[in-house]
FISEPA-517532 format. One record per residue (C-alpha): residue in one letter; x, y, z. Coordinates in steps of 0.2 Angstrom, whole numbers, plus 5000, padded with zeros to 4 digits. Layout:
BEGIN
AXYZ;...
// end
This chain:
BEGIN
M567152654220;P568952614223;P569852684239;K570852834236;V572652894241;D572653084241;V574253174237;K574353364238;I575553454227;W576153634231;V577753744228;D578653794243;P578853984242;V580553984251;S581453844242;K580453864225;K580353674225;V578853554221;M578253474237;F577053324240;S576053274255;S576853104251;E578353074241;S577852894238;A576052854235;H575652684241;V574252584232;G573652404233;V573052294219;R571652204228;G570752354233;Q571052434215;Q571652594224;E571852754215;V572952904217;V572053074217;W573253224215;H572653394222;C573553554216;D572953724223;V574453834217;G574453804198;R574153684185;A574953514187;K575453384173;I575853214180;H576653094167;F577352914169;P578752914156;G578952724158;N577752594164;S576152644174;P575152544186;F573552624180;R572452604164;D572652774156;I573552734139;D574352914137;K575052894155;T574753074158;Y573553164170;H573153354170;C572653434186;P571853604185;H572253744196;G571353724212;G570653554207;S571153374207;V571353224195;S571253034198;T572052884190;G570752754192;G571052594200;V572752494199;V572752374184;V574352274187;E574352094192;P574652054211;S576452024216;K577351974231;K578652114229;A578352304230;R578452384213;H579052564210;Y578452674196;R579252844194;Y578252984187;E578653174183;V577653314189;Q577653494181;V576753634190;Q576453794181;V576153944192;V575654114185;K576654254193;P575954424196;G576254554182;R576554524164;T577954494152;K578554634140;S577454564127;G575954574138;K575754394142;P575554314159;Q577154264168;V577154074170;V578453984180;T578653794178;F579253684193;K579753504191;K579953344202;D580053154200;P579153064215;E578452884214;V576952774215;V577252604225;V576152464222;D576252364238;P576552184239;E574952074241;P574851954257;A575251774253;
// end
């Protein structure tokens, strides 16, 4: 089983911004490390709009409320330089109460952090 880099996602109640336990998740190729996102405040959708260092063809991961989702191991070739991969996070939080039509009130928060594939030793 590959080593994991845990990243916790939450929404700050004061600033109303998505926050992370680490803005840059650092993973290594040799250990085939993977990122595991945890979200206790709502559902999170994680998407790599460009290239991704992971195997998932869709480049999208869905984290259920109170759960986690992992990427699987890094699949890019080793390099002597760090490589940065931006990704988008959308967190959907259900607010108390209902809309006029009786549906739950859902608020979406967004942020664009990164995964860094660290350089391999020479």
